[in-house]
N, C-alpha and C positions, 0 to 999 in steps of 0.2 A: 817209216821215215815221215811219214804224214805228219803227223803228230809235230814234229819240229819246223818244216815248214808252216805250218798253222800259226804255232807261238811264236816266230819269225814274224809272222805275216801281221800278227795280232800287236807286235812290240813294235813294229815301225809305222802301225796306225796308230798307236799309245802316243810315240815320237813326235808322228805329225801333227796330235791335235794338240800339245800343248805349245804353248806360244805364251809370249812375254806380252802380258799385260800391259806394262809401262809403255813400249815398246811400240804396241799397238797403238794406245789411244795418242802417246806423239805423232806417231804419223800420219792421224785422222786431224789433227789439229793443224799440222803443217798442210796439210791436204786443204783445210777448207780456209787459210790465212793465205794461201798461194792461187787456190781456183775461186776466190770469192763468193764465200759463203756468210752466213750474215752473220751481225755479230750475236745474237742470240745463240746461231749454232758454233761459232765461236768459245762463246760463253759456258754453255753446254759439255762441249768437250775439252775443255780444260778443267772443269769440274770432274768429269770422268778421270780426266790425266792425275786431277791430284787424289781421289779417293785411289786410284790404281797404286800411287806410288805409297799411301800409308796402306794400302793392303799389302806392298812389298818392306813395310816397314824399314823405307828407307825417308828418314824424318828429314834431311837435308832438301831431299829435291821435292816433298810434301810441301816445306814452307816456300819452297820454292812458286812450286805448280799452284798452291793454292791463294798464294798472293796476286800472282798473275791473273789467275780464275776472280777473284775478288776486283782487280783492278778492269777486266775486260767487262764481267757481268754489269759492275758500275755503270761502264762506257754503254754498254746495251740499254739498260733502263734510262739513262741522258738521252740518249739520240733515238732509241728504237730498235727492238730486239730485230725489226725486218731491214734494218739498213745494212748494205755490204761491208764486206770490212774493206775491201779495197777502196781507202781514199779518192784515186783519181777517175772514180764511176761518176756520173753527172746528178746524183743523189743529194753528194755532198757539196757542187758547188752553188753561189749566192750569185745567183742571177742579177744584173745592173737594176732595174726596175723591181726589186726586193731589197733594195740598199737601205731604203725609208723604216723595213722593219729594224734593224739593226739598233741598238739602244747606243748613243750617243756619247762615245767617251772620249772625245778630244775637249769640246766644249766647257767652259767653268763657268758657273754663277755669276 
């Protein structure tokens, strides 16, 4: 009777260890976006999500996640990988005393 219990216990451990890498990667992306991860962290997490979709041979989701990762990584490269994802963060604000630093897009030659 003892070997049956061991077999059942091992089977339960194996099932518990099995997870869905795509769902895990998506939950990490969601967590970072909601809780103020940096642009670099979100970029990296979305690349992992795209890779997990490719490993699962899910072509349509892979293309969507890859495009989303490319966009977020370009944004991270342009704004800085350490910028927060939350646009209400003060790092995104333009202070009135810095307005002279902005390009003049209104006046014409």
